[in-house]
Backbone as CSV, one residue per row, in Angstrom:
resi,resn,N_x,N_y,N_z,CA_x,CA_y,CA_z,C_x,C_y,C_z
1,UNK,66.603,97.211,96.086,66.269,97.039,94.681,67.479,97.324,93.783
2,UNK,68.268,98.332,94.164,69.429,98.680,93.353,70.442,97.552,93.362
3,UNK,70.651,96.914,94.565,71.598,95.812,94.653,71.141,94.650,93.780
4,UNK,69.822,94.372,93.781,69.289,93.306,92.951,69.510,93.608,91.475
5,UNK,69.285,94.863,91.105,69.516,95.266,89.721,70.971,95.135,89.318
6,UNK,71.878,95.535,90.200,73.308,95.413,89.914,73.711,93.954,89.767
7,UNK,73.165,93.098,90.627,73.471,91.674,90.551,72.946,91.085,89.243
8,UNK,71.752,91.505,88.857,71.183,91.025,87.592,72.037,91.461,86.412
9,UNK,72.503,92.711,86.434,73.359,93.219,85.356,74.670,92.448,85.295
10,UNK,75.257,92.167,86.461,76.509,91.413,86.517,76.329,90.015,85.918
11,UNK,75.239,89.342,86.289,74.976,88.000,85.755,74.756,88.049,84.249
12,UNK,74.065,89.099,83.797,73.808,89.241,82.364,75.118,89.425,81.596
13,UNK,75.979,90.307,82.095,77.265,90.554,81.433,78.112,89.288,81.428
14,UNK,78.143,88.589,82.558,78.945,87.372,82.659,78.444,86.300,81.696
15,UNK,77.123,86.158,81.601,76.564,85.151,80.685,76.874,85.501,79.237
16,UNK,76.798,86.791,78.892,77.121,87.217,77.533,78.598,86.979,77.207
17,UNK,79.465,87.203,78.193,80.889,86.964,77.975,81.174,85.492,77.714
18,UNK,80.511,84.617,78.461,80.755,83.186,78.304,80.041,82.609,77.088
19,UNK,79.119,83.368,76.512,78.489,82.914,75.269,79.464,82.961,74.097
20,UNK,80.431,83.839,74.193,81.453,83.973,73.152,82.739,83.298,73.633
21,UNK,83.220,82.328,72.877,84.369,81.532,73.316,85.614,82.390,73.508
22,UNK,85.855,83.314,72.578,87.055,84.147,72.674,87.008,85.038,73.909
23,UNK,85.849,85.625,74.190,85.698,86.475,75.376,85.838,85.650,76.648
24,UNK,85.287,84.433,76.629,85.381,83.559,77.800,86.833,83.196,78.087
25,UNK,87.584,82.882,77.034,89.003,82.548,77.217,89.766,83.755,77.758
26,UNK,89.473,84.938,77.218,90.140,86.158,77.686,89.836,86.412,79.154
27,UNK,88.592,86.190,79.554,88.213,86.390,80.956,88.927,85.401,81.867
28,UNK,89.024,84.151,81.438,89.719,83.138,82.241,91.206,83.465,82.357
29,UNK,91.815,83.879,81.243,93.242,84.242,81.260,93.474,85.426,82.185
30,UNK,92.621,86.441,82.074,92.774,87.627,82.916,92.581,87.292,84.388
31,UNK,91.603,86.456,84.687,91.371,86.035,86.077,92.580,85.277,86.628
32,UNK,93.180,84.442,85.781,94.380,83.696,86.202,95.522,84.647,86.526
33,UNK,95.710,85.657,85.684,96.745,86.664,85.957,96.472,87.371,87.284
34,UNK,95.233,87.753,87.506,94.883,88.495,88.718,95.112,87.652,89.971
35,UNK,94.639,86.421,89.950,94.799,85.543,91.112,96.276,85.240,91.365
36,UNK,97.026,85.018,90.291,98.466,84.770,90.444,99.163,85.984,91.039
37,UNK,98.740,87.168,90.602,99.333,88.396,91.116,99.068,88.558,92.607
38,UNK,97.830,88.303,93.012,97.479,88.431,94.437,98.276,87.435,95.275
39,UNK,98.370,86.187,94.791,99.104,85.158,95.534,100.587,85.503,95.649
40,UNK,101.190,85.950,94.560,102.610,86.285,94.585,102.889,87.552,95.389
41,UNK,101.938,88.486,95.377,102.097,89.695,96.188,102.079,89.349,97.668
42,UNK,101.173,88.450,98.047,101.123,87.996,99.446,102.406,87.252,99.813
43,UNK,102.885,86.421,98.895,104.123,85.677,99.131,105.311,86.632,99.261
44,UNK,105.353,87.646,98.398,106.441,88.623,98.454,106.425,89.390,99.771
45,UNK,105.245,89.777,100.222,105.130,90.493,101.503,105.576,89.611,102.658
46,UNK,105.215,88.333,102.605,105.628,87.397,103.656,107.152,87.265,103.690
47,UNK,107.764,87.121,102.526,109.225,86.995,102.455,109.916,88.250,102.969
48,UNK,109.312,89.391,102.673,109.909,90.657,103.104,109.893,90.771,104.625
49,UNK,108.779,90.446,105.240,108.656,90.587,106.685,109.327,89.453,107.455
50,UNK,109.507,88.306,106.809,110.195,87.190,107.470,111.680,87.166,107.133
51,UNK,112.124,88.152,106.323,113.531,88.295,105.947,114.067,87.034,105.262
52,UNK,113.279,86.511,104.327,113.711,85.371,103.524,113.750,85.778,102.054
53,UNK,114.541,85.059,101.282,114.680,85.357,99.856,113.573,84.680,99.072
54,UNK,112.784,85.432,98.333,111.712,84.808,97.539,112.279,83.935,96.433
55,UNK,111.478,83.004,95.970,111.955,82.026,94.988,112.407,82.685,93.691
56,UNK,111.760,83.800,93.313,112.135,84.440,92.054,113.451,85.213,92.153
57,UNK,113.965,85.396,93.364,115.235,86.105,93.554,116.394,85.143,93.840
58,UNK,116.082,83.873,94.045,117.136,82.900,94.320,117.844,82.512,93.029
59,UNK,119.157,82.465,93.097,119.927,82.105,91.909,121.156,81.296,92.266
60,UNK,121.675,80.624,91.264,122.900,79.844,91.398,123.757,80.162,90.179
61,UNK,124.865,80.827,90.415,125.693,81.303,89.314,126.179,80.162,88.427
62,UNK,126.240,78.947,88.983,126.672,77.790,88.197,125.601,77.346,87.206
63,UNK,124.366,77.794,87.426,123.259,77.393,86.550,122.811,78.510,85.612
64,UNK,123.638,79.501,85.393,123.201,80.621,84.576,123.135,80.237,83.096
65,UNK,122.229,80.896,82.394,122.019,80.739,80.953,121.596,79.328,80.546
66,UNK,120.957,78.608,81.449,120.466,77.284,81.073,119.210,77.436,80.224
67,UNK,119.092,76.675,79.126,117.909,76.793,78.261,116.680,76.146,78.907
68,UNK,115.501,76.410,78.374,114.296,75.780,78.922,114.378,74.264,78.886
69,UNK,113.893,73.655,79.973,113.910,72.199,80.095,112.843,71.803,81.099
70,UNK,112.743,70.515,81.371,111.780,70.047,82.363,112.161,70.506,83.765
71,UNK,113.450,70.736,83.985,113.916,71.213,85.296,113.759,72.723,85.419
72,UNK,114.129,73.411,84.367,114.022,74.880,84.331,113.050,75.231,83.200
73,UNK,111.787,75.453,83.542,110.715,75.550,82.549,110.968,76.604,81.478
74,UNK,111.495,77.750,81.889,111.784,78.807,80.925,113.239,79.244,80.974
75,UNK,114.091,78.345,81.414,115.507,78.624,81.463,115.910,79.473,82.662
76,UNK,117.166,79.886,82.681,117.690,80.717,83.766,118.349,81.953,83.179
77,UNK,118.517,82.981,84.030,119.113,84.232,83.550,120.587,84.295,83.908
78,UNK,121.173,85.479,83.832,122.619,85.641,84.022,123.068,85.402,85.463
79,UNK,122.121,85.372,86.404,122.450,85.058,87.799,121.991,83.658,88.193
80,UNK,121.512,82.915,87.229,121.039,81.567,87.516,119.653,81.529,88.131
81,UNK,118.911,82.625,88.043,117.552,82.659,88.579,116.576,82.079,87.564
82,UNK,115.490,81.505,88.078,114.483,80.903,87.215,113.715,81.995,86.461
83,UNK,113.782,81.949,85.139,113.098,82.949,84.320,111.585,82.850,84.498
84,UNK,111.078,81.631,84.659,109.632,81.456,84.834,109.129,82.218,86.049
85,UNK,109.837,82.054,87.168,109.385,82.733,88.389,109.625,84.230,88.314
86,UNK,110.644,84.659,87.586,110.852,86.091,87.393,109.705,86.697,86.587
87,UNK,109.302,85.974,85.542,108.194,86.463,84.719,106.883,86.452,85.498
88,UNK,106.682,85.414,86.305,105.479,85.354,87.136,105.450,86.504,88.129
89,UNK,106.606,86.790,88.744,106.671,87.890,89.706,106.467,89.229,89.013
90,UNK,106.872,89.322,87.740,106.630,90.544,86.984,105.145,90.818,86.791
91,UNK,104.334,89.760,86.882,102.885,89.927,86.798,102.375,90.818,87.926
92,UNK,102.962,90.678,89.119,102.551,91.516,90.258,102.743,92.993,89.942
93,UNK,103.910,93.318,89.404,104.194,94.710,89.059,103.225,95.212,87.997
94,UNK,102.969,94.381,86.982,102.088,94.793,85.890,100.659,95.019,86.376
95,UNK,100.136,94.072,87.150,98.752,94.184,87.625,98.613,95.344,88.602
96,UNK,99.613,95.522,89.439,99.560,96.606,90.411,99.542,97.968,89.721
97,UNK,100.438,98.149,88.774,100.494,99.448,88.099,99.273,99.658,87.211
98,UNK,98.778,98.586,86.599,97.585,98.711,85.777,96.370,99.094,86.591
99,UNK,96.218,98.474,87.757,95.056,98.745,88.605,95.099,100.155,89.178
100,UNK,96.212,100.516,89.798,96.302,101.819,90.459,96.254,102.967,89.462
101,UNK,96.987,102.853,88.361,96.999,103.930,87.370,95.633,104.086,86.711
102,UNK,94.970,102.966,86.405,93.663,103.038,85.752,92.608,103.601,86.691
103,UNK,92.664,103.223,87.963,91.711,103.769,88.929,91.888,105.276,89.086
104,UNK,93.148,105.723,89.153,93.406,107.162,89.279,92.926,107.912,88.034
105,UNK,93.201,107.356,86.856,92.748,107.987,85.620,91.223,108.058,85.569
106,UNK,90.562,106.961,85.949,89.098,106.930,85.914,88.505,107.932,86.901
107,UNK,89.097,108.026,88.081,88.593,108.956,89.091,88.674,110.400,88.605
108,UNK,89.828,110.783,88.058,90.008,112.154,87.572,89.119,112.416,86.358
109,UNK,89.132,111.489,85.408,88.383,111.688,84.173,86.886,111.780,84.387
110,UNK,86.333,110.888,85.220,84.892,110.894,85.477,84.493,112.141,86.260
111,UNK,85.267,112.484,87.274,84.928,113.642,88.104,84.917,114.929,87.290
112,UNK,86.006,115.198,86.590,86.084,116.438,85.820,85.117,116.440,84.637
113,UNK,84.986,115.313,83.964,84.085,115.241,82.819,82.632,115.449,83.203
114,UNK,82.219,114.847,84.332,80.834,114.993,84.776,80.547,116.427,85.224
115,UNK,81.487,117.029,85.937,81.298,118.412,86.377,81.226,119.374,85.191
116,UNK,82.124,119.186,84.222,82.136,120.066,83.049,80.867,119.911,82.233
117,UNK,80.459,118.657,82.016,79.281,118.419,81.203,77.990,118.854,81.863
118,UNK,77.918,118.747,83.172,76.669,119.084,83.867,76.524,120.592,84.070
119,UNK,77.580,121.238,84.554,77.491,122.661,84.872,77.684,123.545,83.646
120,UNK,78.568,123.129,82.727,78.843,123.957,81.559,79.498,125.275,81.941
121,UNK,79.398,126.266,81.079,79.895,127.600,81.403,81.372,127.646,81.754
122,UNK,81.691,128.379,82.813,83.084,128.559,83.229,83.714,127.240,83.694
123,UNK,82.910,126.393,84.344,83.421,125.090,84.764,83.855,124.276,83.552
124,UNK,83.042,124.294,82.510,83.374,123.571,81.284,84.632,124.156,80.639
125,UNK,84.712,125.464,80.580,85.898,126.101,79.995,87.161,125.737,80.773
126,UNK,87.033,125.703,82.093,88.188,125.381,82.937,88.657,123.939,82.697
127,UNK,87.721,123.008,82.658,88.074,121.598,82.456,88.660,121.381,81.064
128,UNK,88.067,122.020,80.055,88.594,121.904,78.696,90.026,122.439,78.632
129,UNK,90.282,123.532,79.326,91.638,124.092,79.367,92.607,123.114,80.026
130,UNK,92.159,122.476,81.126,93.031,121.528,81.825,93.356,120.337,80.943
131,UNK,92.320,119.702,80.343,92.639,118.496,79.575,93.343,118.829,78.258
132,UNK,93.146,120.018,77.733,93.905,120.425,76.548,95.378,120.597,76.894
133,UNK,95.634,121.121,78.087,97.017,121.278,78.550,97.691,119.933,78.739
134,UNK,96.995,119.007,79.408,97.571,117.685,79.640,97.743,116.919,78.333
135,UNK,96.831,117.115,77.397,96.937,116.416,76.118,98.152,116.862,75.324
136,UNK,98.628,118.071,75.581,99.777,118.605,74.843,101.117,118.246,75.485
137,UNK,101.087,117.658,76.688,102.320,117.298,77.389,102.792,115.926,76.914
138,UNK,104.064,115.752,76.541,104.587,114.425,76.202,104.458,113.482,77.404
139,UNK,103.676,112.443,77.243,103.322,111.583,78.376,104.542,110.977,79.053
140,UNK,105.421,110.370,78.266,106.567,109.674,78.849,107.480,110.633,79.601
141,UNK,107.704,111.813,79.048,108.567,112.798,79.711,107.946,113.271,81.021
142,UNK,106.618,113.441,81.039,105.945,113.858,82.264,106.088,112.784,83.340
143,UNK,105.907,111.524,82.966,106.013,110.423,83.936,107.416,110.371,84.527
144,UNK,108.417,110.476,83.682,109.799,110.425,84.153,110.134,111.623,85.035
145,UNK,109.661,112.804,84.656,109.916,114.003,85.453,109.222,113.917,86.800
146,UNK,108.012,113.408,86.800,107.272,113.271,88.051,107.949,112.264,88.978
147,UNK,108.423,111.148,88.397,109.137,110.152,89.195,110.423,110.725,89.773
148,UNK,111.126,111.526,88.983,112.355,112.170,89.461,112.049,113.150,90.578
149,UNK,110.967,113.895,90.440,110.570,114.873,91.451,110.324,114.199,92.798
150,UNK,109.675,113.033,92.758,109.353,112.316,93.995,110.567,111.614,94.568
151,UNK,111.306,110.893,93.715,112.398,110.054,94.208,113.600,110.853,94.693
152,UNK,113.782,112.083,94.222,114.950,112.885,94.606,114.661,113.858,95.741
153,UNK,113.482,113.756,96.333,113.180,114.537,97.522,112.848,115.988,97.281
154,UNK,112.276,116.307,96.126,111.923,117.686,95.829,110.525,118.060,96.292
155,UNK,109.802,117.108,96.850,108.441,117.385,97.296,108.424,118.042,98.668
156,UNK,107.310,118.673,98.988,107.082,119.226,100.313,107.185,118.088,101.330
157,UNK,108.031,118.197,102.376,108.319,117.069,103.280,107.094,116.304,103.789
158,UNK,106.038,116.974,104.288,104.870,116.197,104.735,104.247,115.363,103.618
159,UNK,104.204,115.910,102.407,103.668,115.168,101.268,104.572,113.989,100.919
160,UNK,105.877,114.201,101.002,106.824,113.122,100.720,106.660,111.986,101.721
161,UNK,106.465,112.325,102.998,106.261,111.282,104.024,104.953,110.534,103.794
162,UNK,103.933,111.270,103.363,102.645,110.624,103.073,102.791,109.629,101.924
163,UNK,103.513,110.018,100.878,103.721,109.124,99.748,104.532,107.892,100.147
164,UNK,105.465,108.076,101.073,106.231,106.932,101.561,105.334,105.935,102.285
165,UNK,104.406,106.449,103.074,103.459,105.570,103.771,102.561,104.832,102.781
166,UNK,102.107,105.550,101.756,101.271,104.916,100.730,102.064,103.852,99.980
167,UNK,103.332,104.148,99.676,104.179,103.190,98.976,104.364,101.916,99.792
168,UNK,104.567,102.071,101.099,104.717,100.901,101.967,103.425,100.086,102.002
169,UNK,102.293,100.775,101.995,101.007,100.079,102.025,100.809,99.226,100.776
170,UNK,101.355,99.672,99.647,101.229,98.924,98.396,102.464,98.083,98.099
171,UNK,103.337,97.918,99.101,104.518,97.065,98.981,105.382,97.476,97.785
172,UNK,105.657,98.764,97.685,106.493,99.265,96.610,107.356,100.401,97.157
173,UNK,108.138,101.034,96.290,108.960,102.155,96.723,108.380,103.455,96.180
174,UNK,108.885,104.575,96.677,108.332,105.879,96.312,108.475,106.171,94.829
175,UNK,109.577,105.738,94.235,109.790,105.993,92.815,108.754,105.277,91.976
176,UNK,108.473,103.998,92.302,107.479,103.258,91.541,106.087,103.818,91.767
177,UNK,105.801,104.247,92.992,104.504,104.873,93.260,104.344,106.133,92.416
178,UNK,105.436,106.879,92.262,105.394,108.088,91.432,105.109,107.733,89.974
179,UNK,105.652,106.622,89.499,105.376,106.191,88.127,103.917,105.780,87.985
180,UNK,103.399,105.051,88.987,101.975,104.700,88.980,101.132,105.968,88.861
181,UNK,101.450,106.938,89.707,100.675,108.182,89.721,100.856,108.967,88.426
182,UNK,102.082,108.978,87.897,102.335,109.701,86.659,101.525,109.141,85.494
183,UNK,101.460,107.828,85.398,100.662,107.202,84.340,99.181,107.512,84.545
184,UNK,98.732,107.482,85.805,97.334,107.787,86.097,96.981,109.235,85.818
185,UNK,97.869,110.151,86.181,97.600,111.584,86.013,97.549,111.983,84.536
186,UNK,98.308,111.286,83.697,98.336,111.642,82.274,97.323,110.859,81.443
187,UNK,96.606,109.924,82.067,95.770,109.032,81.272,94.281,109.275,81.322
188,UNK,93.851,110.400,81.857,92.423,110.622,82.056,91.766,111.466,80.974
189,UNK,92.560,112.031,80.078,92.037,113.010,79.128,90.961,112.412,78.216
190,UNK,91.240,111.246,77.644,90.280,110.633,76.736,88.952,110.340,77.392
191,UNK,88.995,109.777,78.600,87.757,109.479,79.317,87.018,110.752,79.681
192,UNK,87.741,111.786,80.078,87.111,113.051,80.454,86.319,113.633,79.286
193,UNK,86.882,113.571,78.095,86.187,114.094,76.915,84.893,113.330,76.657
194,UNK,84.974,112.002,76.750,83.794,111.172,76.483,82.721,111.399,77.543
195,UNK,83.134,111.420,78.830,82.182,111.626,79.918,81.546,113.008,79.824
196,UNK,82.332,114.007,79.471,81.802,115.371,79.330,80.695,115.408,78.278
197,UNK,80.971,114.825,77.110,79.978,114.835,76.053,78.727,114.051,76.408
198,UNK,78.903,112.903,77.054,77.757,112.078,77.435,76.937,112.755,78.528
199,UNK,77.614,113.447,79.440,76.901,114.153,80.504,76.058,115.284,79.932
200,UNK,76.578,115.980,78.928,75.800,117.038,78.280,74.502,116.488,77.703
201,UNK,74.555,115.250,77.202,73.347,114.632,76.656,72.406,114.192,77.758
202,UNK,72.971,113.583,78.810,72.139,113.030,79.878,71.457,114.114,80.720
203,UNK,72.083,115.280,80.832,71.509,116.317,81.695,70.187,116.858,81.156
204,UNK,69.890,116.566,79.890,68.630,117.010,79.287,67.560,115.920,79.304
205,UNK,67.908,114.754,79.875,66.938,113.661,79.929,65.857,113.944,80.965
206,UNK,64.702,113.312,80.769,63.553,113.576,81.625,63.778,113.259,83.083
207,UNK,64.464,112.140,83.378,64.669,111.764,84.777,65.599,112.738,85.499
208,UNK,66.543,113.347,84.757,67.417,114.343,85.370,66.644,115.641,85.617
209,UNK,65.843,116.038,84.656,65.024,117.243,84.831,64.020,117.060,85.968
210,UNK,63.488,115.841,86.109,62.553,115.553,87.203,63.260,115.658,88.555
211,UNK,64.497,115.155,88.618,65.262,115.231,89.864,65.551,116.683,90.230
212,UNK,65.826,117.518,89.221,66.049,118.946,89.479,64.788,119.595,90.039
213,UNK,63.639,119.269,89.444,62.379,119.880,89.889,61.999,119.463,91.302
214,UNK,62.522,118.291,91.729,62.245,117.817,93.089,63.199,118.428,94.110
215,UNK,64.130,119.244,93.643,65.023,119.951,94.555,66.282,119.203,94.938
216,UNK,66.612,118.129,94.222,67.849,117.406,94.518,69.054,118.281,94.185
217,UNK,70.104,118.154,94.959,71.315,118.933,94.709,72.012,118.442,93.444
218,UNK,72.807,119.311,92.855,73.506,118.964,91.609,74.442,117.777,91.798
219,UNK,75.187,117.764,92.909,76.126,116.664,93.149,75.390,115.336,93.324
220,UNK,74.202,115.396,93.959,73.424,114.172,94.124,72.907,113.668,92.780
221,UNK,72.488,114.579,91.925,72.020,114.197,90.597,73.157,113.579,89.789
222,UNK,74.330,114.184,89.873,75.488,113.642,89.150,75.832,112.247,89.654
223,UNK,75.844,112.078,90.978,76.253,110.801,91.571,75.221,109.699,91.359
224,UNK,73.924,110.044,91.403,72.886,109.013,91.383,72.211,108.835,90.028
225,UNK,72.310,109.817,89.149,71.584,109.730,87.887,72.481,109.858,86.653
226,UNK,73.556,110.616,86.758,74.429,110.807,85.603,75.470,109.694,85.511
227,UNK,76.295,109.565,86.541,77.404,108.610,86.500,76.941,107.167,86.316
228,UNK,75.902,106.685,87.030,75.468,105.288,86.792,75.073,105.021,85.343
229,UNK,74.584,106.027,84.630,74.144,105.833,83.251,75.256,105.966,82.223
230,UNK,76.454,106.290,82.675,77.599,106.280,81.767,78.719,105.386,82.291
231,UNK,78.358,104.568,83.283,79.390,103.738,83.910,79.935,102.692,82.949
232,UNK,79.140,102.313,81.946,79.650,101.345,80.965,80.874,101.908,80.245
233,UNK,80.905,103.214,80.049,82.065,103.845,79.415,83.301,103.726,80.305
234,UNK,83.082,103.856,81.601,84.189,103.775,82.551,84.783,102.370,82.557
235,UNK,83.923,101.350,82.548,84.398,99.968,82.563,85.207,99.663,81.305
236,UNK,84.672,100.085,80.160,85.380,99.848,78.902,86.720,100.573,78.896
237,UNK,86.703,101.831,79.327,87.928,102.630,79.366,88.950,102.015,80.321
238,UNK,88.461,101.507,81.458,89.361,100.947,82.467,90.170,99.788,81.893
239,UNK,89.523,98.893,81.152,90.239,97.748,80.594,91.289,98.195,79.581
240,UNK,90.941,99.188,78.763,91.890,99.686,77.769,93.059,100.414,78.434
241,UNK,92.737,101.208,79.437,93.781,101.960,80.132,94.688,101.037,80.924
242,UNK,94.142,99.961,81.425,94.909,98.959,82.149,96.039,98.436,81.257
243,UNK,95.686,98.079,80.029,96.689,97.568,79.096,97.734,98.627,78.775
244,UNK,97.288,99.860,78.563,98.221,100.940,78.246,99.188,101.192,79.409
245,UNK,98.684,101.150,80.637,99.541,101.376,81.805,100.618,100.309,81.908
246,UNK,100.261,99.071,81.616,101.232,97.973,81.667,102.339,98.203,80.637
247,UNK,101.943,98.527,79.417,102.948,98.739,78.367,103.822,99.952,78.662
248,UNK,103.244,100.978,79.259,104.035,102.163,79.618,105.083,101.824,80.672
249,UNK,104.679,101.037,81.676,105.627,100.638,82.719,106.760,99.810,82.130
250,UNK,106.432,98.920,81.201,107.457,98.094,80.565,108.455,98.973,79.820
251,UNK,107.964,99.975,79.114,108.848,100.882,78.383,109.755,101.660,79.343
252,UNK,109.158,102.188,80.418,109.936,102.962,81.387,111.003,102.090,82.044
253,UNK,110.624,100.869,82.437,111.592,99.961,83.067,112.643,99.501,82.073
254,UNK,112.261,99.314,80.827,113.219,98.936,79.779,114.291,100.014,79.616
255,UNK,113.881,101.268,79.770,114.836,102.378,79.651,115.706,102.531,80.894
256,UNK,115.418,101.723,81.932,116.205,101.790,83.157,115.772,102.863,84.121
257,UNK,114.554,103.392,83.931,114.074,104.498,84.756,112.870,104.115,85.603
258,UNK,112.540,102.831,85.628,111.360,102.390,86.357,111.707,101.501,87.527
259,UNK,111.256,100.258,87.458,111.447,99.310,88.548,112.925,99.053,88.772
260,UNK,113.326,99.049,90.042,114.721,98.762,90.390,114.828,97.542,91.301
261,UNK,113.898,97.415,92.236,113.996,96.345,93.223,113.094,95.156,92.897
262,UNK,111.917,95.406,92.368,110.960,94.339,92.080,111.163,93.811,90.660
263,UNK,110.773,92.553,90.394,110.863,92.012,89.033,109.939,92.774,88.089
264,UNK,110.374,92.928,86.862,109.583,93.652,85.868,109.872,93.071,84.497
265,UNK,108.847,92.981,83.670,109.043,92.490,82.309,109.947,93.424,81.522
266,UNK,109.850,94.715,81.761,110.712,95.661,81.064,112.183,95.447,81.390
267,UNK,112.482,95.186,82.666,113.864,94.922,83.079,114.355,93.621,82.462
268,UNK,113.486,92.599,82.431,113.872,91.320,81.835,114.201,91.475,80.355
269,UNK,113.401,92.260,79.646,113.658,92.474,78.219,114.959,93.246,78.019
270,UNK,115.183,94.257,78.859,116.418,95.048,78.752,117.646,94.189,79.038
271,UNK,117.554,93.324,80.060,118.689,92.450,80.388,118.909,91.395,79.313
272,UNK,117.813,90.826,78.824,117.926,89.714,77.886,118.329,90.107,76.479
273,UNK,118.040,91.342,76.066,118.320,91.730,74.680,119.813,91.725,74.383
274,UNK,120.626,91.948,75.414,122.067,91.992,75.209,122.644,90.620,74.871
275,UNK,121.870,89.564,75.152,122.380,88.206,74.920,121.635,87.469,73.810
276,UNK,120.765,88.193,73.113,120.026,87.555,72.024,120.965,87.060,70.918
277,UNK,122.010,87.814,70.649,122.939,87.436,69.587,123.673,86.136,69.904
278,UNK,123.673,85.734,71.192,124.298,84.472,71.592,123.290,83.325,71.599
279,UNK,122.073,83.609,71.167,121.047,82.577,71.134,120.320,82.387,72.452
280,UNK,120.558,83.275,73.419,119.879,83.192,74.720,118.619,84.045,74.620
281,UNK,117.539,83.439,74.165,116.314,84.156,73.822,115.222,84.034,74.878
282,UNK,115.376,83.087,75.810,114.246,82.718,76.663,113.834,83.804,77.665
283,UNK,114.763,84.645,78.110,114.376,85.696,79.048,113.493,86.742,78.360
284,UNK,113.909,87.184,77.177,113.094,88.120,76.413,111.782,87.461,75.993
285,UNK,111.865,86.196,75.585,110.664,85.480,75.153,109.637,85.321,76.252
286,UNK,110.093,85.009,77.476,109.167,84.824,78.593,108.476,86.135,78.955
287,UNK,109.257,87.203,79.088,108.675,88.496,79.451,107.700,88.976,78.380
288,UNK,108.090,88.838,77.111,107.222,89.269,76.014,105.946,88.439,75.956
289,UNK,106.080,87.124,76.154,104.917,86.247,76.114,103.928,86.541,77.226
290,UNK,104.420,86.725,78.437,103.544,87.054,79.565,102.816,88.367,79.317
291,UNK,103.540,89.370,78.821,102.922,90.666,78.558,101.914,90.559,77.416
292,UNK,102.248,89.813,76.386,101.381,89.699,75.207,100.012,89.132,75.582
293,UNK,99.986,88.037,76.313,98.717,87.395,76.623,97.871,88.231,77.585
294,UNK,98.513,88.953,78.491,97.750,89.816,79.390,97.136,90.991,78.636
295,UNK,97.929,91.659,77.821,97.432,92.818,77.068,96.383,92.387,76.050
296,UNK,96.608,91.258,75.384,95.637,90.760,74.410,94.304,90.441,75.083
297,UNK,94.354,89.808,76.234,93.123,89.474,76.965,92.365,90.729,77.367
298,UNK,93.092,91.754,77.789,92.443,93.012,78.173,91.748,93.672,76.987
299,UNK,92.383,93.656,75.833,91.781,94.267,74.649,90.552,93.483,74.180
300,UNK,90.646,92.162,74.194,89.493,91.342,73.795,88.329,91.570,74.746
301,UNK,88.635,91.603,76.035,87.590,91.808,77.038,87.000,93.211,76.924
302,UNK,87.839,94.198,76.651,87.345,95.561,76.488,86.390,95.678,75.313
303,UNK,86.741,95.039,74.186,85.855,95.065,73.015,84.536,94.358,73.310
304,UNK,84.615,93.231,74.017,83.399,92.480,74.347,82.493,93.286,75.280
305,UNK,83.086,93.933,76.278,82.296,94.750,77.200,81.661,95.938,76.487
306,UNK,82.364,96.502,75.518,81.785,97.605,74.750,80.541,97.128,74.003
307,UNK,80.634,95.952,73.384,79.495,95.423,72.626,78.307,95.103,73.534
308,UNK,78.603,94.688,74.776,77.540,94.296,75.692,76.912,95.498,76.371
309,UNK,77.737,96.445,76.820,77.265,97.512,77.694,76.874,98.793,76.975
310,UNK,77.411,99.041,75.795,77.088,100.290,75.099,75.681,100.216,74.521
311,UNK,74.752,101.039,74.997,73.369,100.970,74.523,73.235,101.223,73.021
312,UNK,74.142,101.992,72.449,74.045,102.320,71.035,74.343,101.132,70.139
313,UNK,74.993,100.078,70.713,75.344,98.901,69.923,74.355,97.754,70.125
314,UNK,73.363,97.967,70.993,72.368,96.932,71.232,71.313,96.951,70.143
315,UNK,70.922,95.775,69.727,69.908,95.670,68.694,68.529,95.491,69.301
């Protein structure tokens, strides 16, 4: 019955999204980004294991700085590489960091928020102290420090080896994995506050009190009765956090402290800005355009999901 209900809810949300043209376009754009990312990630992994140069890394120095044309859709960069394929490959980095960082943030925020809101007392005080501490830390500095801690070998050796294995599994390096984790670790505070407050309200509802009287354990009540009834908040938060994670990665890579081996929109913008005064605008334009449409689609979709899923906004 629960699976049928979930399927019905999914169909309802999808139909509501397609009823609005702007939301439908945002969903199609986002789906295109996701599918392109998966395809290019698979292609990149194949090239890595077959020891071949991927198309976005191939260049011809004689063709550098060529403007957009029918042959070179978005021009070429300083090494003669196709800007279009570089920007497309940057989608993999953006989607990967958005997904992993947002999932980590959601996991931490929901877990701590639900525990604090349900148990209250010392547990609540402890969680409030933790998220108040994290809220006071400069996010960008924490991410950079965490990445430095991992990439320079300051971690406990077994933990460092574990992170290396995880990095290989996600087809990235330890430094980038540290940035993913840093963005995720610093991004859960807002969701934790919302989940905590909503859990305090839900724990007084009749169905939760009935579950307590039947002898269900607290963790079971949280997992089966509390979290499902605030999951709409998680979905909305996830889309917003996804966009924030992408922009954070672009900023870090633009500063030269993020992506080094894989294509990144931040690296493209940093490389291209030095040649804007010469009229070579297409590298910055491509990276900015790709990022703009992805982030815009996420925000539109997040607003639409809030209107659909938030019970307080239903008429």
